[in-house]
KENU-491828 format. One record per residue (C-alpha): residue in one letter; chain; x, y, z. Coordinates in steps of 0.02 Angstrom, whole numbers. Layout:
<pts>
<pt bado="A" gufi="A" u="X" v="Y" w="Z"/>
...
</pts>
This chain:
<pts>
<pt bado="M" gufi="A" u="-744" v="-2830" w="1609"/>
<pt bado="T" gufi="A" u="-703" v="-2863" w="1801"/>
<pt bado="T" gufi="A" u="-528" v="-2886" w="1848"/>
<pt bado="T" gufi="A" u="-497" v="-3041" w="1955"/>
<pt bado="P" gufi="A" u="-428" v="-2970" w="2116"/>
<pt bado="L" gufi="A" u="-267" v="-2999" w="2160"/>
<pt bado="I" gufi="A" u="-245" v="-3133" w="2293"/>
<pt bado="A" gufi="A" u="-91" v="-3164" w="2404"/>
<pt bado="V" gufi="A" u="-48" v="-3316" w="2502"/>
<pt bado="T" gufi="A" u="85" v="-3315" w="2645"/>
<pt bado="G" gufi="A" u="172" v="-3479" w="2687"/>
<pt bado="A" gufi="A" u="157" v="-3525" w="2507"/>
<pt bado="S" gufi="A" u="308" v="-3647" w="2509"/>
<pt bado="G" gufi="A" u="225" v="-3752" w="2657"/>
<pt bado="Q" gufi="A" u="110" v="-3902" w="2630"/>
<pt bado="L" gufi="A" u="-72" v="-3816" w="2663"/>
<pt bado="G" gufi="A" u="-5" v="-3649" w="2545"/>
<pt bado="R" gufi="A" u="46" v="-3748" w="2392"/>
<pt bado="L" gufi="A" u="-105" v="-3827" w="2399"/>
<pt bado="V" gufi="A" u="-220" v="-3676" w="2401"/>
<pt bado="I" gufi="A" u="-114" v="-3592" w="2266"/>
<pt bado="Q" gufi="A" u="-145" v="-3770" w="2160"/>
<pt bado="S" gufi="A" u="-316" v="-3744" w="2203"/>
<pt bado="L" gufi="A" u="-338" v="-3565" w="2154"/>
<pt bado="L" gufi="A" u="-267" v="-3609" w="1977"/>
<pt bado="A" gufi="A" u="-398" v="-3765" w="1971"/>
<pt bado="R" gufi="A" u="-529" v="-3652" w="1998"/>
<pt bado="G" gufi="A" u="-472" v="-3535" w="1838"/>
<pt bado="T" gufi="A" u="-381" v="-3395" w="1955"/>
<pt bado="P" gufi="A" u="-251" v="-3321" w="1838"/>
<pt bado="G" gufi="A" u="-87" v="-3366" w="1877"/>
<pt bado="D" gufi="A" u="-32" v="-3185" w="1867"/>
<pt bado="R" gufi="A" u="-167" v="-3138" w="1998"/>
<pt bado="I" gufi="A" u="-95" v="-3258" w="2134"/>
<pt bado="V" gufi="A" u="51" v="-3198" w="2237"/>
<pt bado="A" gufi="A" u="132" v="-3326" w="2329"/>
<pt bado="I" gufi="A" u="225" v="-3262" w="2486"/>
<pt bado="V" gufi="A" u="379" v="-3340" w="2546"/>
<pt bado="R" gufi="A" u="519" v="-3343" w="2655"/>
<pt bado="D" gufi="A" u="646" v="-3416" w="2507"/>
<pt bado="P" gufi="A" u="587" v="-3391" w="2332"/>
<pt bado="A" gufi="A" u="698" v="-3530" w="2270"/>
<pt bado="K" gufi="A" u="592" v="-3640" w="2350"/>
<pt bado="V" gufi="A" u="441" v="-3606" w="2218"/>
<pt bado="A" gufi="A" u="526" v="-3612" w="2062"/>
<pt bado="N" gufi="A" u="383" v="-3719" w="1992"/>
<pt bado="L" gufi="A" u="257" v="-3584" w="2051"/>
<pt bado="V" gufi="A" u="348" v="-3448" w="1933"/>
<pt bado="A" gufi="A" u="330" v="-3574" w="1792"/>
<pt bado="A" gufi="A" u="152" v="-3567" w="1809"/>
<pt bado="G" gufi="A" u="154" v="-3381" w="1796"/>
<pt bado="V" gufi="A" u="112" v="-3346" w="1984"/>
<pt bado="Q" gufi="A" u="203" v="-3187" w="2064"/>
<pt bado="V" gufi="A" u="316" v="-3244" w="2186"/>
<pt bado="R" gufi="A" u="378" v="-3115" w="2337"/>
<pt bado="E" gufi="A" u="478" v="-3141" w="2473"/>
<pt bado="G" gufi="A" u="400" v="-3120" w="2653"/>
<pt bado="D" gufi="A" u="445" v="-3151" w="2816"/>
<pt bado="Y" gufi="A" u="325" v="-3168" w="2990"/>
<pt bado="D" gufi="A" u="491" v="-3147" w="3051"/>
<pt bado="R" gufi="A" u="549" v="-2993" w="2969"/>
<pt bado="P" gufi="A" u="430" v="-2861" w="2962"/>
<pt bado="D" gufi="A" u="517" v="-2734" w="2835"/>
<pt bado="T" gufi="A" u="502" v="-2868" w="2692"/>
<pt bado="L" gufi="A" u="310" v="-2876" w="2707"/>
<pt bado="D" gufi="A" u="254" v="-2720" w="2645"/>
<pt bado="A" gufi="A" u="327" v="-2760" w="2491"/>
<pt bado="A" gufi="A" u="260" v="-2899" w="2477"/>
<pt bado="L" gufi="A" u="81" v="-2830" w="2503"/>
<pt bado="I" gufi="A" u="91" v="-2727" w="2378"/>
<pt bado="G" gufi="A" u="-72" v="-2706" w="2274"/>
<pt bado="V" gufi="A" u="-140" v="-2863" w="2354"/>
<pt bado="E" gufi="A" u="-331" v="-2837" w="2383"/>
<pt bado="R" gufi="A" u="-367" v="-2996" w="2455"/>
<pt bado="L" gufi="A" u="-243" v="-3092" w="2572"/>
<pt bado="L" gufi="A" u="-241" v="-3264" w="2642"/>
<pt bado="L" gufi="A" u="-160" v="-3256" w="2806"/>
<pt bado="I" gufi="A" u="-88" v="-3456" w="2842"/>
<pt bado="S" gufi="A" u="-54" v="-3483" w="3029"/>
<pt bado="S" gufi="A" u="144" v="-3471" w="3055"/>
<pt bado="S" gufi="A" u="220" v="-3663" w="3107"/>
<pt bado="K" gufi="A" u="304" v="-3585" w="3251"/>
<pt bado="V" gufi="A" u="181" v="-3608" w="3371"/>
<pt bado="G" gufi="A" u="228" v="-3501" w="3535"/>
<pt bado="K" gufi="A" u="273" v="-3348" w="3406"/>
<pt bado="R" gufi="A" u="123" v="-3334" w="3306"/>
<pt bado="A" gufi="A" u="40" v="-3185" w="3402"/>
<pt bado="P" gufi="A" u="186" v="-3065" w="3348"/>
<pt bado="Q" gufi="A" u="209" v="-3153" w="3197"/>
<pt bado="H" gufi="A" u="32" v="-3126" w="3129"/>
<pt bado="Q" gufi="A" u="22" v="-2960" w="3199"/>
<pt bado="A" gufi="A" u="158" v="-2899" w="3077"/>
<pt bado="V" gufi="A" u="67" v="-2962" w="2936"/>
<pt bado="I" gufi="A" u="-108" v="-2873" w="2993"/>
<pt bado="D" gufi="A" u="1" v="-2716" w="3012"/>
<pt bado="A" gufi="A" u="57" v="-2731" w="2841"/>
<pt bado="A" gufi="A" u="-105" v="-2774" w="2784"/>
<pt bado="A" gufi="A" u="-177" v="-2625" w="2843"/>
<pt bado="R" gufi="A" u="-48" v="-2502" w="2766"/>
<pt bado="A" gufi="A" u="-66" v="-2594" w="2589"/>
<pt bado="G" gufi="A" u="-262" v="-2571" w="2587"/>
<pt bado="V" gufi="A" u="-298" v="-2762" w="2598"/>
<pt bado="C" gufi="A" u="-478" v="-2771" w="2574"/>
<pt bado="L" gufi="A" u="-496" v="-2943" w="2649"/>
<pt bado="I" gufi="A" u="-397" v="-3042" w="2741"/>
<pt bado="A" gufi="A" u="-452" v="-3236" w="2770"/>
<pt bado="Y" gufi="A" u="-360" v="-3313" w="2918"/>
<pt bado="T" gufi="A" u="-331" v="-3511" w="2960"/>
<pt bado="S" gufi="A" u="-380" v="-3511" w="3147"/>
<pt bado="L" gufi="A" u="-429" v="-3666" w="3238"/>
<pt bado="L" gufi="A" u="-591" v="-3777" w="3238"/>
<pt bado="H" gufi="A" u="-699" v="-3673" w="3387"/>
<pt bado="A" gufi="A" u="-550" v="-3576" w="3431"/>
<pt bado="D" gufi="A" u="-654" v="-3478" w="3565"/>
<pt bado="T" gufi="A" u="-717" v="-3631" w="3671"/>
<pt bado="S" gufi="A" u="-573" v="-3748" w="3616"/>
<pt bado="P" gufi="A" u="-494" v="-3875" w="3761"/>
<pt bado="L" gufi="A" u="-345" v="-3869" w="3661"/>
<pt bado="G" gufi="A" u="-186" v="-3754" w="3709"/>
<pt bado="L" gufi="A" u="-160" v="-3732" w="3538"/>
<pt bado="A" gufi="A" u="-314" v="-3599" w="3539"/>
<pt bado="L" gufi="A" u="-231" v="-3454" w="3628"/>
<pt bado="G" gufi="A" u="-120" v="-3412" w="3468"/>
<pt bado="H" gufi="A" u="-260" v="-3412" w="3357"/>
<pt bado="V" gufi="A" u="-376" v="-3339" w="3471"/>
<pt bado="Q" gufi="A" u="-272" v="-3187" w="3491"/>
<pt bado="T" gufi="A" u="-243" v="-3161" w="3315"/>
<pt bado="E" gufi="A" u="-440" v="-3153" w="3279"/>
<pt bado="Q" gufi="A" u="-429" v="-3021" w="3420"/>
<pt bado="A" gufi="A" u="-305" v="-2913" w="3315"/>
<pt bado="L" gufi="A" u="-389" v="-2945" w="3158"/>
<pt bado="Q" gufi="A" u="-547" v="-2881" w="3234"/>
<pt bado="A" gufi="A" u="-461" v="-2729" w="3333"/>
<pt bado="S" gufi="A" u="-382" v="-2689" w="3163"/>
<pt bado="G" gufi="A" u="-540" v="-2655" w="3084"/>
<pt bado="L" gufi="A" u="-483" v="-2739" w="2913"/>
<pt bado="P" gufi="A" u="-616" v="-2840" w="2843"/>
<pt bado="H" gufi="A" u="-597" v="-3015" w="2884"/>
<pt bado="V" gufi="A" u="-651" v="-3204" w="2876"/>
<pt bado="L" gufi="A" u="-609" v="-3345" w="2996"/>
<pt bado="L" gufi="A" u="-557" v="-3513" w="2938"/>
<pt bado="R" gufi="A" u="-553" v="-3616" w="3080"/>
<pt bado="N" gufi="A" u="-485" v="-3766" w="3033"/>
<pt bado="G" gufi="A" u="-497" v="-3939" w="3107"/>
<pt bado="W" gufi="A" u="-362" v="-4068" w="3115"/>
<pt bado="Y" gufi="A" u="-272" v="-4146" w="2966"/>
<pt bado="A" gufi="A" u="-301" v="-4321" w="2940"/>
<pt bado="E" gufi="A" u="-124" v="-4314" w="2898"/>
<pt bado="N" gufi="A" u="-62" v="-4275" w="3056"/>
<pt bado="Y" gufi="A" u="-114" v="-4457" w="3130"/>
<pt bado="A" gufi="A" u="-51" v="-4534" w="2963"/>
<pt bado="A" gufi="A" u="109" v="-4466" w="2978"/>
<pt bado="G" gufi="A" u="146" v="-4588" w="3125"/>
<pt bado="I" gufi="A" u="104" v="-4732" w="3018"/>
<pt bado="P" gufi="A" u="274" v="-4821" w="3009"/>
<pt bado="G" gufi="A" u="288" v="-4804" w="3182"/>
<pt bado="I" gufi="A" u="120" v="-4882" w="3215"/>
<pt bado="L" gufi="A" u="168" v="-5022" w="3097"/>
<pt bado="E" gufi="A" u="342" v="-5044" w="3181"/>
<pt bado="H" gufi="A" u="258" v="-5065" w="3352"/>
<pt bado="G" gufi="A" u="96" v="-5156" w="3325"/>
<pt bado="A" gufi="A" u="4" v="-5018" w="3414"/>
<pt bado="M" gufi="A" u="-43" v="-4848" w="3397"/>
<pt bado="F" gufi="A" u="-33" v="-4719" w="3563"/>
<pt bado="G" gufi="A" u="-123" v="-4578" w="3600"/>
<pt bado="S" gufi="A" u="-205" v="-4488" w="3754"/>
<pt bado="A" gufi="A" u="-377" v="-4447" w="3649"/>
<pt bado="G" gufi="A" u="-474" v="-4587" w="3742"/>
<pt bado="D" gufi="A" u="-637" v="-4603" w="3654"/>
<pt bado="G" gufi="A" u="-658" v="-4437" w="3578"/>
<pt bado="R" gufi="A" u="-729" v="-4410" w="3422"/>
<pt bado="L" gufi="A" u="-599" v="-4314" w="3271"/>
<pt bado="S" gufi="A" u="-687" v="-4242" w="3132"/>
<pt bado="L" gufi="A" u="-540" v="-4278" w="3020"/>
<pt bado="A" gufi="A" u="-509" v="-4205" w="2843"/>
<pt bado="A" gufi="A" u="-365" v="-4214" w="2723"/>
<pt bado="R" gufi="A" u="-257" v="-4048" w="2701"/>
<pt bado="A" gufi="A" u="-302" v="-4043" w="2526"/>
<pt bado="D" gufi="A" u="-514" v="-4022" w="2585"/>
<pt bado="Y" gufi="A" u="-453" v="-3874" w="2682"/>
<pt bado="A" gufi="A" u="-353" v="-3796" w="2562"/>
<pt bado="E" gufi="A" u="-497" v="-3796" w="2423"/>
<pt bado="A" gufi="A" u="-610" v="-3722" w="2570"/>
<pt bado="A" gufi="A" u="-468" v="-3592" w="2593"/>
<pt bado="A" gufi="A" u="-457" v="-3552" w="2411"/>
<pt bado="A" gufi="A" u="-651" v="-3553" w="2382"/>
<pt bado="V" gufi="A" u="-690" v="-3420" w="2524"/>
<pt bado="I" gufi="A" u="-541" v="-3305" w="2464"/>
<pt bado="A" gufi="A" u="-588" v="-3327" w="2264"/>
<pt bado="S" gufi="A" u="-776" v="-3320" w="2301"/>
<pt bado="D" gufi="A" u="-898" v="-3171" w="2232"/>
<pt bado="E" gufi="A" u="-986" v="-3171" w="2384"/>
<pt bado="P" gufi="A" u="-972" v="-3067" w="2519"/>
<pt bado="Q" gufi="A" u="-843" v="-3138" w="2649"/>
<pt bado="A" gufi="A" u="-813" v="-3012" w="2770"/>
<pt bado="G" gufi="A" u="-881" v="-3061" w="2955"/>
<pt bado="K" gufi="A" u="-916" v="-3233" w="2910"/>
<pt bado="I" gufi="A" u="-828" v="-3378" w="3028"/>
<pt bado="H" gufi="A" u="-819" v="-3558" w="2945"/>
<pt bado="E" gufi="A" u="-810" v="-3708" w="3065"/>
<pt bado="L" gufi="A" u="-724" v="-3837" w="2963"/>
<pt bado="A" gufi="A" u="-694" v="-4010" w="2991"/>
<pt bado="G" gufi="A" u="-729" v="-4183" w="2904"/>
<pt bado="D" gufi="A" u="-892" v="-4261" w="2887"/>
<pt bado="D" gufi="A" u="-864" v="-4412" w="2971"/>
<pt bado="A" gufi="A" u="-802" v="-4430" w="3152"/>
<pt bado="I" gufi="A" u="-690" v="-4575" w="3221"/>
<pt bado="T" gufi="A" u="-597" v="-4616" w="3372"/>
<pt bado="L" gufi="A" u="-423" v="-4649" w="3369"/>
<pt bado="A" gufi="A" u="-462" v="-4842" w="3416"/>
<pt bado="D" gufi="A" u="-572" v="-4835" w="3237"/>
<pt bado="F" gufi="A" u="-400" v="-4760" w="3148"/>
<pt bado="A" gufi="A" u="-287" v="-4903" w="3224"/>
<pt bado="A" gufi="A" u="-446" v="-5032" w="3161"/>
<pt bado="E" gufi="A" u="-447" v="-4948" w="2974"/>
<pt bado="L" gufi="A" u="-258" v="-4967" w="2971"/>
<pt bado="A" gufi="A" u="-250" v="-5150" w="3046"/>
<pt bado="R" gufi="A" u="-391" v="-5179" w="2886"/>
<pt bado="Q" gufi="A" u="-281" v="-5116" w="2757"/>
<pt bado="T" gufi="A" u="-124" v="-5195" w="2811"/>
<pt bado="G" gufi="A" u="-190" v="-5363" w="2875"/>
<pt bado="K" gufi="A" u="-82" v="-5346" w="3034"/>
<pt bado="P" gufi="A" u="-145" v="-5350" w="3197"/>
<pt bado="L" gufi="A" u="-141" v="-5163" w="3276"/>
<pt bado="I" gufi="A" u="-222" v="-5072" w="3463"/>
<pt bado="Y" gufi="A" u="-241" v="-4920" w="3503"/>
<pt bado="Q" gufi="A" u="-162" v="-4873" w="3683"/>
<pt bado="D" gufi="A" u="-224" v="-4736" w="3762"/>
<pt bado="L" gufi="A" u="-126" v="-4664" w="3903"/>
<pt bado="P" gufi="A" u="-114" v="-4514" w="4029"/>
<pt bado="Q" gufi="A" u="-90" v="-4372" w="3946"/>
<pt bado="Q" gufi="A" u="86" v="-4342" w="4038"/>
<pt bado="D" gufi="A" u="129" v="-4537" w="4001"/>
<pt bado="Y" gufi="A" u="87" v="-4485" w="3822"/>
<pt bado="R" gufi="A" u="204" v="-4342" w="3824"/>
<pt bado="D" gufi="A" u="352" v="-4468" w="3900"/>
<pt bado="A" gufi="A" u="321" v="-4587" w="3771"/>
<pt bado="L" gufi="A" u="354" v="-4464" w="3620"/>
<pt bado="L" gufi="A" u="500" v="-4383" w="3703"/>
<pt bado="A" gufi="A" u="585" v="-4563" w="3706"/>
<pt bado="A" gufi="A" u="554" v="-4578" w="3530"/>
<pt bado="G" gufi="A" u="650" v="-4412" w="3502"/>
<pt bado="L" gufi="A" u="507" v="-4286" w="3477"/>
<pt bado="P" gufi="A" u="573" v="-4102" w="3538"/>
<pt bado="A" gufi="A" u="489" v="-4057" w="3692"/>
<pt bado="G" gufi="A" u="393" v="-3923" w="3649"/>
<pt bado="F" gufi="A" u="314" v="-4030" w="3504"/>
<pt bado="A" gufi="A" u="271" v="-4172" w="3621"/>
<pt bado="E" gufi="A" u="170" v="-4050" w="3742"/>
<pt bado="L" gufi="A" u="78" v="-3994" w="3610"/>
<pt bado="L" gufi="A" u="33" v="-4169" w="3520"/>
<pt bado="S" gufi="A" u="-6" v="-4220" w="3700"/>
<pt bado="D" gufi="A" u="-106" v="-4088" w="3752"/>
<pt bado="S" gufi="A" u="-203" v="-4092" w="3579"/>
<pt bado="D" gufi="A" u="-241" v="-4265" w="3618"/>
<pt bado="A" gufi="A" u="-298" v="-4207" w="3767"/>
<pt bado="G" gufi="A" u="-428" v="-4086" w="3699"/>
<pt bado="A" gufi="A" u="-482" v="-4223" w="3576"/>
<pt bado="A" gufi="A" u="-532" v="-4331" w="3705"/>
<pt bado="K" gufi="A" u="-643" v="-4183" w="3762"/>
<pt bado="D" gufi="A" u="-729" v="-4190" w="3588"/>
<pt bado="G" gufi="A" u="-603" v="-4010" w="3546"/>
<pt bado="L" gufi="A" u="-596" v="-4094" w="3366"/>
<pt bado="F" gufi="A" u="-759" v="-4134" w="3335"/>
<pt bado="D" gufi="A" u="-892" v="-4033" w="3238"/>
<pt bado="D" gufi="A" u="-1028" v="-4108" w="3144"/>
<pt bado="S" gufi="A" u="-1091" v="-3936" w="3044"/>
<pt bado="G" gufi="A" u="-1050" v="-3992" w="2880"/>
<pt bado="T" gufi="A" u="-965" v="-3821" w="2805"/>
<pt bado="L" gufi="A" u="-826" v="-3895" w="2743"/>
<pt bado="G" gufi="A" u="-920" v="-4023" w="2622"/>
<pt bado="R" gufi="A" u="-1027" v="-3885" w="2567"/>
<pt bado="L" gufi="A" u="-884" v="-3754" w="2522"/>
<pt bado="I" gufi="A" u="-780" v="-3869" w="2412"/>
<pt bado="G" gufi="A" u="-938" v="-3948" w="2346"/>
<pt bado="R" gufi="A" u="-894" v="-4133" w="2383"/>
<pt bado="A" gufi="A" u="-890" v="-4257" w="2528"/>
<pt bado="T" gufi="A" u="-722" v="-4234" w="2629"/>
<pt bado="T" gufi="A" u="-599" v="-4353" w="2597"/>
<pt bado="P" gufi="A" u="-625" v="-4516" w="2699"/>
<pt bado="I" gufi="A" u="-504" v="-4582" w="2826"/>
<pt bado="A" gufi="A" u="-483" v="-4752" w="2733"/>
<pt bado="D" gufi="A" u="-426" v="-4641" w="2571"/>
<pt bado="V" gufi="A" u="-300" v="-4540" w="2674"/>
<pt bado="I" gufi="A" u="-217" v="-4698" w="2766"/>
<pt bado="G" gufi="A" u="-229" v="-4795" w="2588"/>
<pt bado="K" gufi="A" u="-124" v="-4661" w="2512"/>
<pt bado="A" gufi="A" u="-4" v="-4632" w="2639"/>
<pt bado="L" gufi="A" u="28" v="-4832" w="2625"/>
<pt bado="A" gufi="A" u="45" v="-4813" w="2452"/>
<pt bado="N" gufi="A" u="177" v="-4679" w="2473"/>
</pts>
């Protein structure tokens, strides 16, 4: 009888990490064969109740990572939320994985990271290079944009009667965060060899931000427009709205990259991995409005 490999998920208390673990459990992975690696174990008491192993592991405290990875055979390395610090943080995890004898690392990178016009790609490319240099078997999950990234701004759009951005007519192949989580679970738990593969993951249907505004208008019955701005003007508008400078820069740069189709992909890989169509933007907007 084959024993289910011990699978660890970093950043397991985050939005994506929680969904990945839910997907692993839904796929039939026993809870005791899942390790949730988190900075604060108290935040995931519900996972303990589901039988999941919870271990402390902090990207910024490499001394916690060796114990967190004891016995782990497969590791899902979810990229850090600290954009400028990703390379050293991820390197610490990769080094600990090598010491632990991890057999496979899956890393959540960025869609077409090696050719992406988004500044956000740099930390991902550095991590991909670090994985290659480590010699560890690895698979890349190059995630496109979460539809929720734009749905989160719905209250502000409704307040102002307009959606602002600098993506122009760029096509965005958006998918729900849960879609990407299902794909990560499918890959890390797969019985098929994954080492060396690169999965470019994105939604089935591409939209523009004008399409997003039009769908939101349709569902709310309110007149809404998409107002395209030069990148610097959009950044300034975000700063005026109270966003931190680094985050405003990231969002405006990402929109400018999207204008160059940096977040477009029509390979259909994500849908094939999860065995269904990706979540339509109309459903994501509807869910956001319901909440």
